[in-house]
N, C-alpha and C positions, 0 to 999 in steps of 0.2 A: 699531824692533822687529825681531829677528831671526826668519827663517822656520825653523822645525824640519820633521822629516820628517813626513810624512802630514798635512800642513798644520795641525799644532798650532801654536798661537801662545803667546807667553808672555804672562801677564796679572800686573800687580801689582794687589795688593789692599791698600787702605788701611783703617785704622780708621776706621769711621764715626762720626758724631756724634749718631745718633739717639737721642732719650730714650724710655723705655717709654711706650707708649700705654695709658693707662688703669691702674686698680688691678687687682691680680691678684685674681680672685674664687675664693673658697674654696668649693669644692662638696663635696656630701656623699659619704661614703664608707660602705662596708658592710662588717662584720666577722662572720665565721661562727664566731668565737672562742668565744663563749658559748652556742653551739647545745646546748640540752639533748638528751643522747642517749637519755633514758629516758621522754620525754614527747611527745606528738604523733607526728609522721612523722620518718623519716630522710630524708636526701639521696636515697639510692637508692630509697626508696618515692615520693617525689615524683617522680623521674624514670620509674619504672614507670606512675604515674598520668598522666604528661605534663605536670603542673604546673611542673616545674623549668625548662624552656626558657621558658615563659610568664612565670614569675618573674624569670628572668635578664633578659629585654627589658624588664621593667618597671623592673628596677634600672638597666639602661642609660639608661633615659628618665629616671628620677628623678636619676641621677648627674650630669646637666647643671646641677642646681640647687644653690643653697646650701640649708642646713637651714631657714632662715627661708622661702625661696621653696617648698621642697617642702612645708611645713606649710601655708603660706598657699594653695598649689595643691591642697591636700588629698590630695596623693599618701601622705602619713603621717598617719593620724589619731591625735592624742597624747591622751591622757586626764591632763588636768593636775589635776583636782579629786579624784581618787581614787588610792589606790595600787593595790596587785595587786587585781583583782576578786574579791569576795567570793563571788559564784556561779560561779566559774572551776571548770572540770572538771580543771584543771592544778593541781600543788602549787607553791606559791610557792618559787622557788630560793632556797637559803640563801647561795650564793656571790656573790649581787649583790643591790643594793638601789638600784635607780634612783630618780630623783626623780618620773619619769613614764614610765609604759608607753606603748606606741603599736603600732599595726598598719598593716600595708601589704595592701590587697586586691589580689590577683594580676590581677584584672580589674575593672572599675568595679561595685560593689556585688556582688563575688561572695563566696560563703561562705567560700571559701579565703583564708585570711590568713596573715601571717607576723607574729608578734608580736615585740616587742623593745622597746628604748628607745635615745634619742639621747644622746650624751655627746661633746662636744669635736668636732662635725662628723661623728660616725661613729654610724650606726645599727648597733647589735648586735642581731644575729638570734639570739632564744632559743628560739622555737618554730615549727615548721612545722605549720600547724593547718589540716587540710584540711576539718575538720567544724565550724568556729568554736566549738570548746569552750573556747578561752581566755576569750572573753568571750561565753557564751552570750546570745542574745536572742530574743524572740519578734518576728519580722518583722511580724505584724499589729498588734502594739501600738505599732511604730514608724510606723503609717501608711503602710505600704508594701503593695502588691500587693491593695489592696481593688478590688473591681470593682463 
């Protein structure tokens, strides 16, 4: 090996023979493409309310998992037995017709949710819902907050 100036050395690199370690894991992605501009809140409103940063951290957390894992961990609550909720204060969008709707609570059991649907490893965000109007429920009837 010949010496170069400034103590740099010449190195030869050879093609390795390593094989891939394990199977590539497909993780969930998120799309804002279907966000409804006229129902719920806007991205700017969520930023003003302080919810956007919280939600982005939640997306970062969920983004480590596959769709199946995210559903199993209950990061995404998917409504598989019903279509668009009958008692929703939102109008059903005409430009999409998902097989199942779902929500992501920005914090555990928070009233603030993001409603959308999963298709091909992507959660499509449709509504930013600070007031839980997508699927209104009576918390008392769900057995929570009893004293």
